VOPAGU-2260 file (C-alpha; in pm, 1 decimal, decimal comma):
REM VOPAGU-2260
SITE   aa  ch    i         X         Y         Z
SITE  MET   A    0   -6378,5    -567,0    7933,9
SITE  THR   A    1   -6120,6    -842,6    7917,3
SITE  PHE   A    2   -6213,2    -911,1    7553,5
SITE  VAL   A    3   -6188,6    -544,2    7462,3
SITE  GLY   A    4   -5848,6    -516,9    7627,5
SITE  GLY   A    5   -5723,9    -817,1    7435,4
SITE  MET   A    6   -5836,0    -664,4    7106,6
SITE  MET   A    7   -5650,1    -343,0    7182,8
SITE  ILE   A    8   -5326,7    -531,3    7248,1
SITE  ALA   A    9   -5363,7    -737,9    6928,5
SITE  THR   A   10   -5413,0    -431,2    6707,8
SITE  SER   A   11   -5159,1    -201,4    6869,3
SITE  VAL   A   12   -4859,0    -428,5    6939,0
SITE  PRO   A   13   -4637,3    -503,9    6631,4
SITE  ALA   A   14   -4643,9    -860,0    6495,0
SITE  LEU   A   15   -4271,7    -901,0    6558,9
SITE  ALA   A   16   -4328,3    -823,3    6925,7
SITE  VAL   A   17   -4587,7   -1097,1    6950,8
SITE  THR   A   18   -4381,5   -1358,3    6767,4
SITE  ALA   A   19   -4079,0   -1270,1    6975,4
SITE  THR   A   20   -4254,7   -1424,1    7273,8
SITE  ASP   A   21   -4314,4   -1748,8    7088,1
SITE  ILE   A   22   -4108,3   -2012,8    7266,6
SITE  GLU   A   23   -4134,4   -2263,1    6981,4
SITE  PRO   A   24   -3845,8   -2217,5    6728,4
SITE  ARG   A   25   -3963,1   -2140,6    6376,7
SITE  ALA   A   26   -3779,9   -2100,4    6042,9
SITE  SER   A   27   -3709,5   -1742,6    5950,2
SITE  VAL   A   28   -3886,9   -1612,1    5640,8
SITE  TYR   A   29   -3558,7   -1436,7    5553,6
SITE  ALA   A   30   -3345,5   -1749,9    5556,6
SITE  PRO   A   31   -3205,2   -1847,9    5213,3
SITE  VAL   A   32   -3362,0   -2144,9    5041,6
SITE  VAL   A   33   -3122,7   -2433,3    4997,2
SITE  ASP   A   34   -3148,5   -2604,3    4657,0
SITE  THR   A   35   -3166,7   -2975,5    4720,3
SITE  ILE   A   36   -3212,4   -3085,7    4354,9
SITE  ASP   A   37   -2951,7   -3336,2    4241,9
SITE  LEU   A   38   -2865,6   -3321,8    3871,3
SITE  ALA   A   39   -2786,2   -3661,4    3727,8
SITE  PRO   A   40   -2558,1   -3672,7    3418,7
SITE  GLN   A   41   -2736,6   -3737,1    3090,5
SITE  THR   A   42   -2665,9   -4051,7    2895,5
SITE  VAL   A   43   -2757,4   -4166,5    2545,1
SITE  GLU   A   44   -2816,6   -4531,1    2475,1
SITE  VAL   A   45   -2752,9   -4656,7    2123,8
SITE  GLY   A   46   -2903,4   -4980,5    2008,3
SITE  SER   A   47   -2670,3   -5261,2    1908,0
SITE  GLU   A   48   -2817,3   -5263,2    1555,3
SITE  ALA   A   49   -2713,2   -4901,3    1487,8
SITE  GLU   A   50   -2434,9   -4850,6    1235,3
SITE  VAL   A   51   -2164,2   -4589,5    1279,9
SITE  ALA   A   52   -2088,5   -4421,4     946,7
SITE  THR   A   53   -1755,6   -4258,7     874,1
SITE  LEU   A   54   -1782,8   -3924,4     696,4
SITE  ALA   A   55   -1574,2   -3909,9     383,4
SITE  THR   A   56   -1329,6   -3623,9     359,0
SITE  GLU   A   57   -1386,5   -3393,2      62,1
SITE  GLY   A   58   -1105,4   -3260,2    -146,0
SITE  TYR   A   59   -1055,0   -2887,8    -202,4
SITE  ALA   A   60    -835,2   -2664,4    -409,3
SITE  VAL   A   61    -686,4   -2328,8    -324,5
SITE  GLU   A   62    -674,5   -2072,8    -603,4
SITE  ALA   A   63    -459,5   -1764,4    -579,0
SITE  ALA   A   64    -629,1   -1430,4    -635,3
SITE  PRO   A   65    -555,3   -1280,1    -977,3
SITE  PRO   A   66    -263,5   -1039,6    -962,2
SITE  PRO   A   67    -339,9    -665,3    -967,8
SITE  ILE   A   68    -249,5    -441,7   -1259,1
SITE  LEU   A   69     -35,3    -132,9   -1205,5
SITE  SER   A   70    -176,6     184,9   -1354,9
SITE  GLN   A   71      41,2     489,2   -1423,0
SITE  VAL   A   72    -140,9     797,5   -1294,9
SITE  ALA   A   73       4,5    1141,4   -1362,7
SITE  SER   A   74     119,8    1322,6   -1044,5
SITE  VAL   A   75      27,2    1013,7    -840,6
SITE  GLY   A   76     249,1     732,3    -967,4
SITE  ASN   A   77     170,7     362,2    -974,4
SITE  VAL   A   78    -177,2     261,3    -860,4
SITE  SER   A   79    -260,9    -104,9    -801,3
SITE  LEU   A   80    -586,5    -207,7    -969,2
SITE  ILE   A   81    -770,0    -511,6    -832,3
SITE  GLU   A   82    -987,7    -694,7   -1085,3
SITE  SER   A   83   -1335,9    -541,1   -1089,1
SITE  ASP   A   84   -1619,1    -769,9    -979,0
SITE  ALA   A   85   -1893,4    -570,3   -1151,4
SITE  VAL   A   86   -1959,4    -398,2   -1483,0
SITE  VAL   A   87   -2252,8    -155,5   -1526,1
SITE  TRP   A   88   -2395,8      82,2   -1785,1
SITE  PRO   A   89   -2267,4     441,0   -1765,4
SITE  VAL   A   90   -2625,5     578,8   -1759,6
SITE  LEU   A   91   -2954,4     444,5   -1627,7
SITE  THR   A   92   -3123,6     441,5   -1971,3
SITE  PRO   A   93   -2866,6     291,9   -2212,7
SITE  ASP   A   94   -3134,1     217,9   -2472,1
SITE  ARG   A   95   -3155,7     589,0   -2561,8
SITE  ARG   A   96   -2865,2     645,0   -2803,4
SITE  SER   A   97   -2783,2     850,6   -3110,2
SITE  SER   A   98   -2450,8     799,3   -3290,6
SITE  GLY   A   99   -2300,7     452,6   -3264,6
SITE  PHE   A  100   -1940,1     342,7   -3304,1
SITE  GLY   A  101   -1770,9     359,9   -3645,9
SITE  PRO   A  102   -1845,0     536,5   -3974,3
SITE  ARG   A  103   -2116,7     802,4   -3976,9
SITE  SER   A  104   -2226,5    1125,0   -4142,8
SITE  ALA   A  105   -2063,9    1410,6   -3954,7
SITE  PRO   A  106   -2339,6    1578,2   -3747,9
SITE  CYS   A  107   -2159,9    1913,4   -3734,2
SITE  ALA   A  108   -1874,3    2108,8   -3886,6
SITE  GLY   A  109   -1558,6    1967,5   -3733,1
SITE  CYS   A  110   -1730,7    1651,6   -3608,4
SITE  SER   A  111   -1573,3    1321,4   -3711,4
SITE  THR   A  112   -1703,8    1089,5   -3979,9
SITE  ASN   A  113   -1552,0     792,7   -3795,8
SITE  HIS   A  114   -1703,2     793,4   -3449,5
SITE  ASP   A  115   -1461,5     670,3   -3179,0
SITE  GLY   A  116   -1733,2     611,3   -2922,6
SITE  VAL   A  117   -2103,8     571,7   -2862,1
SITE  ASP   A  118   -2342,7     854,0   -2772,8
SITE  PHE   A  119   -2601,2     799,7   -2498,4
SITE  ASN   A  120   -2897,1    1039,7   -2476,2
SITE  PRO   A  121   -3051,4    1002,6   -2126,9
SITE  GLY   A  122   -3114,8    1378,2   -2094,0
SITE  ALA   A  123   -2924,4    1682,3   -1971,6
SITE  GLY   A  124   -2817,2    1661,8   -1607,5
SITE  THR   A  125   -2845,4    1281,8   -1590,5
SITE  PRO   A  126   -2575,0    1119,6   -1371,3
SITE  VAL   A  127   -2280,5     965,3   -1554,2
SITE  MET   A  128   -2140,0     657,9   -1378,2
SITE  SER   A  129   -1817,7     458,6   -1390,8
SITE  ILE   A  130   -1868,8     131,0   -1575,6
SITE  ALA   A  131   -1648,2     -61,1   -1327,7
SITE  ASP   A  132   -1412,4     -26,7   -1032,1
SITE  GLY   A  133   -1099,4     163,7   -1119,4
SITE  VAL   A  134    -884,2     472,7   -1075,3
SITE  VAL   A  135    -940,6     818,1   -1225,1
SITE  VAL   A  136    -652,0     906,7   -1459,4
SITE  LEU   A  137    -800,4    1224,7   -1609,8
SITE  ALA   A  138   -1055,2    1478,7   -1486,2
SITE  THR   A  139   -1064,0    1804,8   -1679,5
SITE  GLU   A  140   -1298,7    2077,3   -1795,3
SITE  SER   A  141   -1059,7    2160,8   -2080,4
SITE  GLY   A  142   -1075,4    1844,2   -2288,3
SITE  GLY   A  143   -1081,3    2016,0   -2628,2
SITE  GLY   A  144   -1344,2    1859,3   -2852,8
SITE  LEU   A  145   -1439,2    1623,6   -2565,5
SITE  GLY   A  146   -1522,1    1916,0   -2337,5
SITE  VAL   A  147   -1560,1    1820,3   -1972,1
SITE  ASN   A  148   -1393,7    1480,4   -1972,2
SITE  VAL   A  149   -1314,7    1206,6   -1716,6
SITE  GLU   A  150   -1110,4     893,1   -1785,9
SITE  VAL   A  151   -1104,0     586,6   -1561,3
SITE  GLN   A  152    -873,9     285,8   -1589,1
SITE  HIS   A  153   -1004,2     -58,2   -1489,8
SITE  ASN   A  154    -876,4    -410,6   -1437,4
SITE  ILE   A  155   -1141,4    -616,1   -1616,6
SITE  ASP   A  156   -1078,2    -987,0   -1668,1
SITE  GLY   A  157    -709,1    -922,2   -1610,6
SITE  GLU   A  158    -689,1    -655,5   -1884,7
SITE  LEU   A  159    -625,4    -283,8   -1844,5
SITE  ILE   A  160    -925,1    -104,7   -1996,5
SITE  THR   A  161    -980,1     272,1   -2007,5
SITE  SER   A  162   -1324,9     431,5   -2025,7
SITE  SER   A  163   -1365,9     797,6   -2125,6
SITE  TYR   A  164   -1674,5    1007,7   -2043,6
SITE  ALA   A  165   -1702,3    1326,7   -2250,0
SITE  HIS   A  166   -1919,5    1639,6   -2304,0
SITE  MET   A  167   -2030,7    1650,7   -1938,2
SITE  GLN   A  168   -2156,4    1968,9   -1770,7
SITE  TYR   A  169   -1919,9    2233,4   -1641,3
SITE  GLY   A  170   -1884,4    2212,2   -1265,1
SITE  SER   A  171   -2026,1    1859,0   -1250,0
SITE  ILE   A  172   -1704,8    1654,8   -1212,8
SITE  ALA   A  173   -1741,8    1459,5    -888,1
SITE  VAL   A  174   -1400,2    1286,8    -880,3
SITE  SER   A  175   -1031,8    1378,4    -896,1
SITE  VAL   A  176    -719,9    1229,5   -1053,8
SITE  GLY   A  177    -584,1     936,4    -853,8
SITE  GLN   A  178    -917,1     867,7    -681,5
SITE  GLN   A  179   -1032,8     506,8    -659,0
SITE  VAL   A  180   -1392,9     465,8    -778,6
SITE  THR   A  181   -1640,4     179,1    -778,7
SITE  ALA   A  182   -1877,4      46,6   -1044,2
SITE  GLY   A  183   -2179,4     277,2   -1063,8
SITE  GLN   A  184   -2013,7     567,8    -882,4
SITE  GLN   A  185   -2112,3     907,2   -1020,2
SITE  LEU   A  186   -1842,7    1087,7   -1219,3
SITE  GLY   A  187   -2039,9    1388,5   -1345,2
SITE  LEU   A  188   -2357,5    1496,0   -1527,0
SITE  VAL   A  189   -2462,3    1471,1   -1891,9
SITE  GLY   A  190   -2393,1    1798,3   -2071,0
SITE  SER   A  191   -2305,1    1947,3   -2409,2
SITE  THR   A  192   -1950,4    2083,3   -2373,6
SITE  GLY   A  193   -1674,2    2065,2   -2634,1
SITE  GLN   A  194   -1758,6    1962,8   -2991,4
SITE  SER   A  195   -2121,3    1872,1   -2927,1
SITE  THR   A  196   -2457,5    1930,0   -3095,9
SITE  GLY   A  197   -2667,0    1869,1   -2782,6
SITE  PRO   A  198   -2668,1    1710,5   -2435,1
SITE  HIS   A  199   -2534,3    1355,0   -2447,1
SITE  LEU   A  200   -2266,4    1127,7   -2302,9
SITE  HIS   A  201   -1990,6    1033,9   -2543,9
SITE  LEU   A  202   -1832,1     710,2   -2414,5
SITE  GLU   A  203   -1500,7     589,2   -2552,5
SITE  MET   A  204   -1323,9     268,7   -2452,3
SITE  PHE   A  205    -974,6     141,0   -2535,5
SITE  GLY   A  206    -703,4     -93,7   -2414,9
SITE  THR   A  207    -331,3     -49,6   -2361,4
SITE  ASP   A  208    -276,8      -2,7   -2736,1
SITE  GLY   A  209    -498,2     305,2   -2736,6
SITE  VAL   A  210    -718,0     171,7   -3016,2
SITE  ARG   A  211   -1084,4     257,6   -2954,8
SITE  PHE   A  212   -1343,2     -19,0   -2973,1
SITE  ASP   A  213   -1723,2     -35,6   -2964,0
SITE  GLY   A  214   -1802,2      26,7   -2597,9
SITE  PHE   A  215   -2173,6     -41,0   -2644,7
SITE  ALA   A  216   -2115,3    -384,8   -2797,1
SITE  TRP   A  217   -1858,4    -460,5   -2525,7
SITE  LEU   A  218   -2101,1    -365,0   -2246,9
SITE  ALA   A  219   -2398,8    -537,3   -2409,7
SITE  ALA   A  220   -2203,1    -863,5   -2431,6
SITE  ARG   A  221   -2159,5    -853,6   -2052,2
SITE  LEU   A  222   -2486,3    -698,2   -1944,0
SITE  GLY   A  223   -2733,1    -812,1   -2210,8
């Protein structure tokens, strides 16, 4: 009976009640642990035979950024053109061309016998892209023989160059006059507006003197 009574007390009385009667002091399980680790400072020993080398100072030069070119944009005023870092083809398939720059047999009544540009034939509805960073100076659907026409001025190698994109589709112009564009940005879609015998992009390029030059040869010299 004594054993049974003892078992009943052991299983029914909480553990804290039993330990509370313990007369021997014990460390609390809830007491914080004190870190007794001492951290000694680190040292590096260098052998007496080691040589200390002095690093030579390198010279450098500071080059000023090329100055921007001011472009006169109708209804906008002066626009500062930073030199373009990139030059790209105006279409994704520049190898498909028809009329080149210079003398030719007129392909239609009223068409010129001295071609001022180069004609790319990537297919109707193909995106037409700006050849470099620049500002839009013309965006019209009433370009006469050029039809739907966009012109962009660029600062390329410190020179003011204008690129003209003609015969694009009606309703496809994606930019406006005075807008800054980047190389490869879409301007419109290949169409057959104005004096045109079929869907193509007529690209003209000229400098500040207004004299047209061979845009294909100019691009090929930079892009291969």
